Structure formats: structure tokens, C-alpha cells
C-alpha positions as CSV (number, residue, x, y, z in Angstrom):
1,M,93.3,207.7,19.9
2,L,93.4,208.7,23.6
3,R,94.9,212.2,23.4
4,D,91.8,213.7,25.1
5,V,91.4,211.0,27.7
6,E,92.4,211.5,31.4
7,F,92.8,208.3,33.2
8,D,91.3,208.0,36.7
9,G,93.9,205.4,37.9
10,Y,96.7,203.1,36.9
11,I,97.1,199.4,37.6
12,S,100.9,198.9,37.2
13,L,103.5,196.2,37.6
14,N,101.1,193.2,37.3
15,G,98.7,194.8,39.8
16,Q,101.3,195.3,42.6
17,C,101.3,199.1,42.5
18,C,98.0,200.9,41.9
19,Y,97.5,204.6,42.1
20,D,95.4,207.6,41.1
21,R,95.5,211.3,41.6
22,Y,94.8,210.9,45.3
23,G,97.7,208.5,45.9
24,V,98.7,204.9,46.0
25,Y,95.9,202.5,47.0
26,R,97.7,199.1,46.5
27,D,101.3,198.7,47.4
28,I,102.5,195.1,47.6
29,P,106.3,194.7,46.9
30,I,108.2,191.4,47.1
31,C,109.5,190.6,50.6
32,R,113.2,191.2,51.2
33,E,113.7,187.5,52.2
34,D,112.8,186.3,48.7
35,L,114.8,189.1,47.1
36,V,117.9,188.0,49.0
37,V,117.5,184.5,47.5
38,A,116.9,185.9,44.0
39,C,120.1,188.0,44.2
40,Q,122.0,184.9,45.4
41,V,120.7,182.8,42.5
42,L,121.8,185.5,40.0
43,R,125.3,185.7,41.5
44,E,125.7,181.9,41.4
45,N,124.4,181.7,37.8
46,P,126.1,184.7,36.0
47,R,124.7,183.4,32.6
48,L,121.2,184.5,33.7
49,A,119.7,188.0,33.3
50,A,116.7,189.5,35.1
51,L,114.7,192.7,35.1
52,M,114.1,194.3,38.5
53,E,111.0,196.4,38.5
54,G,110.9,198.9,41.3
55,D,109.1,201.9,42.7
56,G,109.4,204.4,39.8
57,E,112.6,202.9,38.4
58,S,113.6,199.5,36.9
59,Y,116.9,198.0,35.9
60,L,118.4,195.0,34.2
61,T,121.1,192.9,35.8
62,K,122.8,192.3,32.4
63,I,122.2,192.6,28.7
64,D,122.9,189.6,26.4
65,G,121.4,188.2,23.3
66,R,118.4,186.7,25.1
67,V,117.6,190.1,26.7
68,R,117.9,191.9,23.3
69,D,115.6,189.4,21.7
70,I,112.9,189.8,24.4
71,Y,113.1,193.6,24.3
72,H,112.9,193.5,20.5
73,F,109.7,191.4,20.9
74,L,108.4,194.0,23.4
75,H,109.3,196.9,21.1
76,T,110.9,198.4,24.2
77,E,114.2,200.2,24.8
78,L,116.7,198.4,27.0
79,W,116.8,199.5,30.6
80,E,120.1,200.5,32.4
81,I,122.1,197.9,34.2
82,R,122.4,197.6,37.9
83,P,123.8,194.8,40.1
84,P,121.3,192.4,41.6
85,E,122.0,193.9,45.0
86,W,120.0,196.9,44.0
87,M,116.9,194.9,44.9
88,L,117.9,194.7,48.5
89,D,117.7,198.5,49.1
90,H,114.5,199.2,47.1
91,K,110.9,198.2,46.8
92,V,110.7,195.6,44.0
93,Y,107.2,194.8,42.8
94,Q,108.1,192.4,40.1
95,F,111.2,190.3,39.5
96,V,111.5,189.0,35.9
97,P,114.2,186.4,35.2
98,M,114.8,185.9,31.5
99,I,114.6,182.2,31.7
100,G,113.0,179.2,30.0
101,P,111.0,176.5,31.9
102,E,114.2,174.5,32.4
103,D,115.6,177.1,34.8
104,E,112.4,177.9,36.8
105,D,113.5,175.6,39.7
106,L,116.5,177.8,40.4
107,F,114.2,180.6,41.6
108,L,110.6,179.4,42.4
109,P,111.1,176.8,45.2
110,A,113.4,179.2,47.0
111,M,111.0,182.2,46.9
112,P,108.1,180.8,49.0
113,H,106.3,184.1,49.4
114,C,106.0,184.6,45.7
115,T,103.9,183.3,42.8
116,H,104.8,183.4,39.1
117,T,103.3,183.5,35.6
118,R,104.9,183.1,32.2
119,W,104.5,185.7,29.6
120,H,107.2,184.7,27.1
121,P,109.0,181.4,26.3
122,K,112.1,183.1,27.8
123,G,110.6,185.1,30.6
124,I,108.6,184.8,33.7
125,D,107.1,187.3,36.1
126,I,107.7,186.6,39.8
127,L,105.6,188.6,42.2
128,P,104.1,188.4,45.7
129,S,101.8,185.5,46.2
130,S,98.9,187.8,46.9
131,G,99.5,189.6,43.6
132,G,98.6,189.6,40.0
133,K,96.7,191.7,37.6
134,A,93.3,190.4,38.9
135,A,94.2,191.6,42.4
136,G,95.0,195.1,41.1
137,V,91.7,195.1,39.1
138,L,89.8,194.1,42.2
139,A,91.4,196.8,44.3
140,T,90.5,199.3,41.6
141,M,86.9,198.0,41.4
142,E,86.6,198.5,45.2
143,R,88.1,202.0,45.1
144,Y,85.7,203.1,42.4
145,G,82.6,201.0,43.3
146,L,82.7,199.1,40.0
147,A,81.0,195.7,39.3
148,P,82.5,193.0,37.1
149,E,80.0,193.7,34.3
150,E,81.4,197.2,34.1
151,I,84.9,196.1,33.5
152,M,86.6,195.4,30.2
153,A,90.1,193.9,30.1
154,F,92.6,193.2,27.3
155,G,95.2,190.5,27.3
156,D,97.4,188.2,25.3
157,G,99.3,185.9,27.6
158,E,99.2,183.6,30.6
159,N,99.7,186.5,33.1
160,D,96.4,188.0,31.8
161,E,94.2,184.9,32.4
162,A,92.8,185.6,35.9
163,M,92.1,189.3,35.0
164,L,90.2,188.3,31.8
165,K,88.2,185.8,33.8
166,L,87.3,188.5,36.3
167,A,86.2,191.1,33.7
168,G,82.6,191.2,32.5
169,T,84.0,191.8,29.0
170,S,87.3,190.2,28.1
171,V,89.2,190.9,24.9
172,A,92.0,188.8,23.6
173,M,94.5,190.4,21.3
174,G,95.1,188.8,17.9
175,N,98.6,187.8,18.9
176,A,97.2,186.1,22.1
177,T,97.7,182.4,22.9
178,E,94.9,180.0,21.9
179,T,94.1,179.5,25.6
180,I,93.5,183.2,26.1
181,K,91.5,183.5,22.9
182,A,89.2,180.6,24.0
183,L,88.2,182.3,27.2
184,A,87.7,185.8,25.8
185,S,84.4,187.5,25.0
186,Y,85.9,188.9,21.9
187,V,89.1,188.5,19.8
188,T,90.5,191.7,18.3
189,A,93.4,192.4,16.0
190,A,97.0,192.1,17.2
191,V,98.7,194.7,19.3
192,D,100.7,196.0,16.2
193,E,97.5,196.2,14.2
194,D,95.7,198.6,16.5
195,G,93.8,195.9,18.2
196,V,92.9,197.9,21.2
197,S,91.3,200.8,19.3
198,K,89.5,198.3,17.0
199,A,88.0,196.5,20.0
200,L,86.9,199.8,21.6
201,R,85.2,200.8,18.4
202,Y,83.5,197.4,18.1
203,F,82.0,197.9,21.6
204,N,81.1,201.5,20.7
205,L,83.5,203.0,23.2
206,L,85.3,205.0,20.5
207,P,83.7,206.6,17.4
208,D,84.1,204.8,14.1
209,E,87.4,205.6,12.5
210,N,85.6,206.6,9.3
211,L,83.5,209.1,11.2
212,H,84.8,212.7,10.8
213,L,83.7,214.9,13.7
């Protein structure tokens, strides 16, 4: 679908690290003070697993049944394992405990410089309080001189809500939550059903799939 497309820039790690061919233009890692607490919580609760998403490399703290279930849901290969202390010597843009709502209080009150958003019943994204996908989109709009009406965003979960509200055209995936579908400009098919390409064709940003050029 996009084999001939060159991307101008990338909004990665929930908007915390944004870059293009000229360099990084948004670089907001989690402060070390909060990472020390996160590491301590993991050490005190060895039943818990987390994903540490860093600057070009990311690791899991352990692999168990819950982690395998989540990665199966994401259709993603499991990352390598590193001890939680890895976070203390690297930039970490996003810390992802594989926890349900019942365990949130282990981390959130003790990481005051961070905010969070839930993307799965068994997983939350913890990131700097100034962060989020909308912040990354805003930084990109400023860099390229774009207005909201020129922006299209796709999403399916709670961590996409602010970004979708920002975009002039918001697209909810078919597998999105009902809340996300309700605020979207358009609801497309699910991720596994080529929902992105179908939406791009609906808005005439890609040629019709039946059109042979």
C-alpha cells in the first residue's frame, strides 16, 4: 500500500520522541526520579512485568503468561529481557507495566512527574506529564506549518483520544472502543481488515483498490 511513500517524519513512543530526516525535534524522556521508583516497585513485586521503551531499544523485565497474551493481541514478537535497572542508565520515553486497574496505585501515585493512559485491560502507558500522542502531533504541526484541518489521525484506544480530538479528521478503527468510535469523524474496518487503507481510499487519499494503473 505504501511501498512508494517516503514519510516526512515520525511521531513515536506516544509522542515522546519525534524526528525526521533533519533530526529529533521532540525529545521528552521520563525523569530519572520516577524511573527509580518504577524500578523499586518492580523489584518489590516480582509477579509484575513491564516494557521499558527507550532510545532505539526496548526491553521487557520478564516474560510470563500475561505478557505472552498481550503480545499475541498486538501481533508482535516478544522483546528481549533486561533487569529493571536498565532504565536508570538509558533514556526511557515510555514505561508500560502489564497490569490491570487493581495494580495502578503501585506506580501512579509514586511517579508524580508522569501521566498515564490505558490501552489494554492488562496494560497502561506511563509517560511524562507533558507527553502524549497529541503533544507529538502538535510538535509536528508546528514543525511543518500544518493546521488541524490538514491533519488525519487514526486510533482505537484510550491513548488515542486527545490526538483524535485534535485532528481535523479523526478515524476510529473497527476494533476501537465505543468511546473512540463516538468521537471519530469516520469509523473504518478493524486493523486486521485493512482498516487504514480502506479509510484512506474513502477519503480519496489512495486510489480505489479496483483501479488498475
